[in-house]
KOLTORNU-425598 format. One line per 10 residues: number of its first residue (from 1); for each residue x, z, y of N, C-alpha, C, CB. Coordinates in steps of 0.05 Angstrom, whole numbers, always signed. Each point is the difference from the previous one (the first is absolute). Glycine has a CB too. Layout:
<dopas>
NUM) X:Z:Y:X:Z:Y:X:Z:Y:X:Z:Y | ...
</dopas>
This chain:
<dopas>
1) +393:+2197:+160:+15:-20:+11:+1:+3:+30:-10:-29:-37 | +37:+42:+53:-7:-3:+30:-7:-10:+17:+14:+12:-9 | -28:-10:+41:-2:-11:+14:+18:-15:+16:-27:+25:-10 | +32:-45:+13:+12:-8:+31:+12:+9:+25:-25:-16:-14 | +44:+9:+24:-9:+12:+24:-26:-14:+24:+53:+17:-11 | -50:-42:-3:-21:-15:+19:-29:+12:-8:+29:-49:+3 | -32:+60:-26:-28:-3:-14:-1:+35:+12:-1:-46:-56 | +15:+55:+56:-1:+28:+11:-12:+7:+34:+44:+2:-36 | -24:-18:+46:-3:-13:+34:-32:-10:+8:+55:-23:-6 | -64:+8:-18:-23:-8:+6:-24:+23:-6:+20:-48:-8
11) -15:+64:-12:-16:+25:-13:+4:+13:+34:+14:+9:-67 | +5:+3:+77:-8:+19:+21:-17:-11:+25:+42:+22:-15 | -31:-51:+20:-10:-13:+16:-36:-7:+5:+51:-12:-11 | -52:+11:-18:-33:+7:-9:-12:+17:+0:+5:-19:-21 | +14:+49:+26:-15:+31:+3:+0:+0:+22:+12:+28:-31 | +0:-36:+46:+3:-1:+24:-21:-18:+21:+46:+10:-20 | -34:-36:+21:-16:-14:+16:-36:-16:-18:+61:-8:+31 | -51:+21:-57:-34:-6:-7:-4:+30:-3:-6:-51:-28 | +3:+75:+39:+3:+22:-11:-35:+8:+3:+62:+11:+11 | -77:+6:-16:-37:+5:-3:+5:+16:+33:-23:+13:-72
21) +39:-7:+74:+0:+18:+29:+13:-13:+28:+5:+42:-33 | -26:-42:+48:+6:-21:+30:+16:+9:+9:-35:-12:+14 | +50:+43:-13:+22:+11:+15:+33:-16:-20:-37:+57:+18 | +30:-47:-42:+25:-20:-18:+8:-25:+8:-15:+16:-36 | -10:-30:+32:+0:-18:+14:+11:-20:+23:-22:+24:-22 | +15:-2:+47:+2:+1:+18:+35:+7:+13:-57:+6:-11 | +66:+24:+5:+33:+1:+3:+11:-24:-17:+3:+53:+3 | -5:-59:-29:+14:-26:-19:+2:-15:+23:-22:-1:-51 | +0:-11:+65:+10:-32:+16:+5:+7:+15:-20:-32:-8 | +18:+57:+21:+18:+9:+31:+15:+1:+0:-14:+18:+15
31) +30:-4:-26:+30:+5:-11:+17:-24:-11:-18:+44:-13 | -3:-61:-3:+23:-30:+1:-2:-10:+25:-7:-19:-47 | -8:+16:+56:-5:-21:+29:+20:+18:+13:-56:-21:+6 | +56:+47:+0:+29:+16:+21:+28:-13:-11:-24:+55:+6 | +22:-63:-25:+27:-5:-25:+8:-29:+15:-20:+26:-59 | +3:-43:+60:+0:-31:+2:-4:+0:+28:-18:-18:-45 | +2:+37:+69:+0:+3:+20:+36:+5:+12:-57:+13:-10 | +64:+7:+4:+22:+12:+12:+30:-25:-7:-27:+61:-7 | +18:-67:-17:+23:-32:-9:-4:-15:+15:+0:-4:-41 | -13:-9:+48:-12:-25:+22:+11:+12:+26:-51:-16:-24
41) +44:+43:+35:+1:+8:+30:+44:-7:+0:-62:+53:+6 | +63:-40:-22:+30:+0:-2:+17:-27:-5:-10:+45:-15 | -7:-64:+5:+11:-24:-8:-8:-17:+28:-5:+6:-59 | -6:-2:+71:-20:-13:+21:+18:+12:+29:-57:+2:-33 | +66:+17:+28:+11:+16:+35:+36:-10:-10:-42:+64:+14 | +55:-65:-29:+20:-12:-3:+15:-25:-3:-13:+32:-8 | -19:-46:-6:+17:-28:-1:-20:-25:+10:+32:+17:-44 | -57:-10:+53:-16:-14:+16:-5:-7:+31:-10:+15:-37 | +11:-31:+51:+4:-15:+25:-29:+30:+15:+18:-77:-18 | -12:+82:+44:-19:+11:+7:-28:-22:-2:+35:+33:+28
51) -60:-18:-19:-21:-18:+5:-6:-16:-21:+11:+2:+42 | -1:+1:-73:+6:-13:-19:-37:-17:-5:+52:+41:-22 | -72:-17:+15:-18:-8:-8:-27:-4:+30:+23:+24:-55 | -12:-23:+80:-15:+13:+16:-23:-25:-1:+39:+34:+29 | -67:-26:-18:-21:-19:-9:-11:-12:-22:+15:-2:+29 | -6:+11:-48:-1:-16:-37:-21:+15:-2:+49:-8:-29 | -65:-5:+11:-21:-7:-6:-26:+4:+12:+26:+2:-29 | -45:+3:+10:-28:+0:+19:+2:+34:+17:-39:-38:-43 | +32:+49:+35:-2:+34:+10:+18:-3:+23:-6:+31:-48 | +32:-35:+41:+14:+8:+26:-5:-15:+23:+33:+13:-26
61) -41:-43:+21:-18:-18:+25:-19:+6:+10:+9:-29:-15 | -31:+41:+9:-27:+15:+3:+14:+36:+14:-33:-35:-53 | +56:+39:+51:+5:+23:+14:+12:-5:+19:+0:+23:-30 | +3:-50:+48:+9:+5:+16:+29:+9:+16:-41:-1:-18 | +50:-6:+36:+18:+10:+17:+5:+13:+27:+4:-26:-26 | -37:+31:+27:-9:+16:+21:-11:+22:-14:-8:-35:+34 | +13:+62:-1:-26:+19:-18:-20:+9:+15:+29:+19:-29 | -57:-15:+6:-20:-2:+17:-1:+19:+26:-20:-16:-43 | -3:+17:+63:-4:+7:+28:+4:+35:-6:-40:-47:+20 | +29:+47:-38:-8:+32:+1:+9:+13:-30:-48:-9:+36
71) +36:+35:-52:+12:+9:-23:-20:-18:-15:+21:+52:+10 | -41:-47:+1:-19:-4:-25:-9:-29:-13:-17:+42:+22 | +22:-54:+5:-3:-33:-13:+33:-3:-13:-40:-28:+45 | +63:+46:-31:+26:-9:-25:-19:+9:-31:+57:+18:+35 | -56:+7:-37:-15:+22:-22:-14:-23:-23:-16:+47:+41 | -5:-53:-26:-23:-29:-12:+14:-18:-18:-25:-6:+45 | +46:-6:-20:+12:-25:-10:+11:+7:-21:+7:-20:+38 | +20:+45:-38:+13:+6:-23:-15:+6:-24:+30:+12:+29 | -53:+0:-34:-14:+14:-17:-23:-20:-9:+15:+47:+21 | -14:-74:-11:-11:-17:-14:+13:-20:-7:-31:+13:+17
81) +64:-11:-17:+11:-23:-9:+8:+19:-30:+20:-34:+51 | -21:+51:-50:+14:+20:-26:-15:-11:-14:+14:+46:+10 | -46:-36:-6:-31:-5:-14:+7:-25:-16:-37:+19:+41 | +50:-43:-28:-7:-23:-5:+27:-2:-30:-25:-20:+62 | +46:+34:-50:+23:-1:-21:-14:+16:-20:+43:-3:+30 | -59:+22:-41:-8:+12:-10:-20:-13:-12:+17:+31:+22 | -32:-49:-10:-17:-4:-14:+15:-29:-26:-43:+24:+48 | +57:-34:-41:+18:-21:-26:+9:+18:-13:+17:-41:+21 | -7:+70:-27:+0:+19:-20:-29:+9:-24:+36:+14:+41 | -47:-22:-25:-31:+10:-17:-12:-28:-8:-15:+49:+32
91) +27:-77:-22:-2:-21:-7:+19:-7:-25:-18:-7:+46 | +35:+8:-40:+22:+6:-29:-6:+13:-25:+30:+4:+32 | -35:+22:-23:-7:+24:-30:-28:-28:-1:+14:+80:+11 | -38:-87:-5:-17:-2:-14:+7:-31:-14:-34:+36:+30 | +53:-50:-16:+5:-21:-21:+10:-3:-20:-2:-12:+26 | +23:+37:-32:+11:-5:-27:+15:+25:+3:+3:-55:-9 | +2:+60:-14:+17:+25:-15:+16:-9:-34:-43:+38:+29 | +62:-36:-22:+28:-4:-29:+4:+24:-2:+30:-42:+7 | -39:+48:-32:+5:+32:-19:-8:+18:+27:+48:-10:-42 | -26:+29:+43:-17:+15:+19:+18:-1:+31:-22:+34:-43
101) +26:-59:+51:+3:-9:+29:-19:-15:+9:+40:+1:-4 | -59:+8:+21:-20:-13:+12:+23:-19:+27:-50:+44:-14 | +36:-66:+13:+5:-16:+23:+8:+4:+29:-25:-15:-27 | +3:+28:+32:+1:+13:+35:+27:+16:-5:-59:+11:+16 | +73:+9:-33:+36:+8:+6:+15:-13:+8:+1:+18:-26 | -1:-42:+25:+23:-13:+10:-8:-2:+29:+16:-27:-43 | -33:+26:+53:-9:+10:+36:+19:+8:+17:-38:+17:-14 | +36:+11:-2:+12:+26:+20:+30:+1:-11:-49:+35:+6 | +56:-49:-26:+28:-1:-7:+14:-22:+24:-12:+10:-59 | -3:-31:+57:+3:-20:+11:+4:+6:+37:-28:-23:-48
111) +10:+37:+62:+5:+9:+20:+21:+17:+9:-38:-10:-5 | +49:+29:-18:+12:+22:+1:+30:-13:+7:-35:+29:-34 | +44:-51:+19:+15:-18:-3:+5:-16:+30:-16:+2:-52 | -6:-11:+59:+1:-11:+22:+1:+26:+32:-27:-47:-36 | +22:+59:+38:+4:+21:+15:+18:+6:+1:-28:+11:-3 | +61:-1:-22:+16:+2:+2:+17:-21:+18:-14:+25:-38 | +0:-56:+20:+17:-21:+27:+2:+3:+26:-11:-29:-22 | -20:+31:+29:-12:+6:+25:+24:+20:+20:-54:-3:-27 | +46:+28:+9:+24:+18:+13:+26:-3:+8:-21:+20:-20 | +33:-35:-3:+22:-2:+9:+11:-17:+5:-1:+25:-14
121) -19:-46:+23:+9:-21:+18:-20:+2:+25:+20:-32:-40 | -30:+48:+44:-23:+4:+28:-14:-29:+2:+32:+39:+34 | -38:-37:-52:-24:-22:+4:-33:+4:+7:+33:-18:-33 | -27:+42:+45:-36:+4:+9:+0:-21:+15:-14:+50:+3 | -19:-51:+11:-9:-16:+8:+6:+14:+33:-31:-20:-47 | +27:+43:+55:+9:+11:+17:+23:+8:-16:-39:+10:+29 | +75:-12:-11:+17:+15:-9:+17:+18:+2:-11:-26:-7 | +17:+30:+1:+25:+34:+3:+13:-7:+22:+16:+16:-51 | -3:+0:+56:+31:+2:+17:+19:-11:-24:-8:+49:+35 | +9:-51:-57:+18:-3:-10:-5:+5:-25:+22:+6:+35
131) -13:-22:-62:-10:+12:-30:+2:+30:-7:+16:-43:-16 | -35:+40:-2:+11:+27:-17:+18:+11:-25:-36:-3:+18 | +49:+17:-7:+12:+2:-29:-7:+14:-13:+29:-11:+10 | -22:+10:-40:-19:+19:-30:+6:+31:+14:+14:-35:-59 | -40:+45:+68:+8:+26:-6:-24:+12:-8:+37:+2:+30 | -42:+27:-38:-17:+14:-13:-18:+1:+32:+32:+28:-50 | -23:-39:+77:-12:+12:+12:-30:-26:+13:+52:+40:+6 | -49:-57:-29:-35:-14:-2:-18:+11:-5:+11:-29:-12 | -10:+52:+3:-16:+12:-2:-14:+7:+25:+21:+9:-38 | -15:-5:+58:-10:+7:+23:-14:-19:+7:+30:+26:+10
141) -31:-50:-22:-13:-26:+10:-21:-4:-19:+40:-22:+20 | -62:+9:-1:-29:-3:-15:+0:-17:-32:-19:-3:+55 | +45:-19:-57:-5:-24:-8:-7:+15:-32:+34:-40:+39 | -9:+59:-48:-7:+8:-25:-19:+15:-14:+32:-7:+10 | -47:+17:+12:-31:+15:-9:-16:-21:-7:-1:+38:+32 | +4:-64:-11:-13:-26:-6:-4:-8:-28:+19:-11:+40 | +0:+8:-48:+7:-15:-29:-3:+21:-13:+33:-36:+5 | -30:+62:+0:-21:+29:-22:-15:-2:-5:+7:+26:+9 | -26:-31:+18:-35:-12:-11:-4:-22:-16:-15:+13:+39 | +28:-28:-33:+2:-30:-8:-1:+9:-35:+34:-29:+48
151) -7:+36:-58:+0:+10:-13:-19:+21:-24:+31:-20:+35 | -39:+42:-25:-28:+8:-11:-22:-27:-3:+9:+50:+26 | -20:-57:-11:-16:-27:-5:+7:-17:-18:-8:+2:+39 | +27:-10:-45:+9:-12:-20:-2:+22:-27:+31:-33:+35 | -24:+58:-37:-8:+31:-18:-24:-4:-7:+25:+34:+23 | -42:-38:-6:-29:+14:-5:-16:-18:-9:+0:+31:+32 | +11:-56:-25:-11:-26:-11:-1:-15:-21:+5:+3:+30 | +20:+13:-47:+12:-18:-21:-13:-5:-22:+36:+12:+13 | -70:-12:-18:-10:+2:-21:-20:-28:+13:+10:+61:-22 | -17:-67:+41:-25:-17:+7:+15:-32:-8:-28:+38:+47
161) +42:-41:-64:+8:-27:-14:-24:-16:-17:+49:+23:-5 | -52:-45:+13:-14:-13:-13:+13:-29:-22:-31:+23:+43 | +53:-15:-39:+12:-23:-21:+25:+17:-5:-18:-53:+17 | +30:+52:-45:+24:+12:-12:+14:-15:-17:-18:+36:+4 | +40:-25:+5:+25:-19:-20:+23:+19:-10:-5:-45:+30 | +9:+42:-59:+4:+20:-26:+45:+1:+12:-60:-25:-59 | +69:+0:+72:+20:-6:+17:+0:-15:+16:+16:+11:-23 | +1:-21:+40:+13:-14:+23:-1:-36:-3:+36:+48:+3 | -35:-58:-29:+11:-21:-13:-37:-5:-15:+70:+13:-10 | -79:+0:+7:-35:-6:-20:-19:-1:+20:+6:+32:-45
171) -25:-46:+36:-23:-18:+10:-24:+31:+11:+9:-57:-45 | -9:+66:+67:-25:+16:+5:-32:-4:-3:+34:+9:+25 | -36:+11:-36:-33:+6:-10:-17:+11:+17:+14:+8:-39 | -45:-19:+43:-18:+12:+19:-4:+23:-17:-24:-39:+27 | +22:+65:-15:-4:+24:-11:-40:+2:-2:+59:+24:+24 | -71:-26:-49:-32:+8:+4:-10:+16:+16:+0:-6:-33 | -10:+4:+53:-14:+17:+9:-7:+27:-5:-6:-35:+4 | -6:+33:-27:-10:+31:-11:+28:+11:-15:-59:-13:-11 | +89:+8:+25:+19:+6:-17:+21:+11:+29:-11:-41:-53 | -2:+23:+80:+15:+17:+18:-5:+27:+13:+9:-42:+6
181) +13:+55:+4:+3:+29:+3:-9:-1:+34:+44:+13:-44 | -75:+10:+51:-5:+7:+20:+15:+16:+15:-34:-10:-17 | +38:+9:+46:+21:+22:+18:-12:+28:-11:+10:-31:+51 | +13:+50:-57:-12:+30:-11:+3:+9:+26:+15:+11:-52 | -34:+14:+59:+12:+16:+28:+28:+3:+6:-37:+25:-5 | +57:-13:-13:+21:+3:+16:+16:-29:+7:+2:+49:-22 | -20:-74:+16:+13:-14:+7:-4:-12:+36:+1:-3:-58 | -44:+6:+53:-2:+2:+27:+16:+16:+22:-35:-9:-20 | +35:+40:+11:+10:+15:+25:+37:-13:+5:-39:+54:-14 | +54:-70:-7:+19:-2:+8:+2:-20:+20:+10:+20:-38
191) -23:-45:+40:-13:-21:+15:-1:+11:+29:-27:-19:-41 | +10:+45:+41:-16:+10:+27:+30:+9:+11:-58:+19:-14 | +67:-4:-1:+28:+19:+18:+21:-27:+10:+3:+55:-37 | +0:-79:+18:+11:-18:+3:-9:-11:+27:+8:-3:-47 | -26:-5:+49:-20:-8:+25:+12:+24:+26:-54:-19:-36 | +49:+45:+37:+13:+11:+11:+36:+2:+14:-45:+9:-25 | +59:-3:-3:+18:-13:+5:+14:-27:+21:-16:+25:-37 | +0:-44:+30:+4:-20:+16:-14:-4:+23:+12:-14:-36 | -35:+32:+44:+2:+7:+29:+15:+11:+15:-29:-1:-9 | +39:+24:-3:+13:+23:+16:+34:-12:+3:-38:+46:-23
201) +49:-67:+11:+25:-18:+1:-14:-18:+19:+26:+2:-48 | -47:-18:+42:+2:-18:+29:-10:+13:+26:-8:-41:-29 | +3:+63:+28:-6:+21:+26:+26:+1:+14:-37:+32:-24 | +55:-29:+8:+37:+19:+9:-4:-31:+6:+38:+50:-35 | -34:-67:+18:+19:-32:+9:-13:-3:+31:+5:-34:-56 | -25:+36:+50:-17:-15:+32:+15:+15:+23:-57:-7:-18 | +58:+30:+12:+14:+26:+16:+22:-8:+8:-17:+34:-22 | +36:-37:+3:+21:-1:+8:+5:-29:+14:+10:+35:-36 | -25:-57:+34:+6:-28:-2:-10:+0:+41:-15:-21:-72 | -11:+35:+71:-12:+2:+32:+21:+12:+13:-50:+7:-8
211) +65:+12:-2:+13:+12:+18:+20:-6:+10:-17:+22:-15 | +30:-32:-7:+35:-20:+1:+3:-22:+22:+4:-1:-54 | -37:-15:+45:+3:-28:+13:-1:+6:+35:-28:-28:-48
</dopas>
């Protein structure tokens, strides 16, 4: 009996987001995030008012509206906030996995949607001169590389869940300790690379902020 389109789609997602390879999981999740990012950016730029999300959320308030006195201080501040955000991903992955979709996957996807809205409405703590129109020039900024690092952490720690559910509507069950997976060498390497990317992106962003302010 032939499978339906939904079943085929589910199988494809499982083979991508639930793949044994960290690289495939990473690229799959990042491409999905980029699609959501550009959609939200376009909608925000053309339909939402400027400053729509300014000051929204805990991390946004912690970021503040003034740059630090030095590049090093600004770098430490940005990197610290990003590491706090990454910890939410790890906690999410630890709490629950629904089939092949770890709960922590939702965090970077939500960030990329939010980043698109922030760009499109110029809702940065330290605002740009004007909202940025959708363009590939965004890859010259640090934001998408911070998101890249977040996605890589999500993909690398997808196996640490202590609870599992067959689907979103069924009750989750604890995974026995002797059946819980340990992080493999490639996962640890991916985490280290993610931290390096995060640090590089934070340094670039700090440099831009300190020199513009």
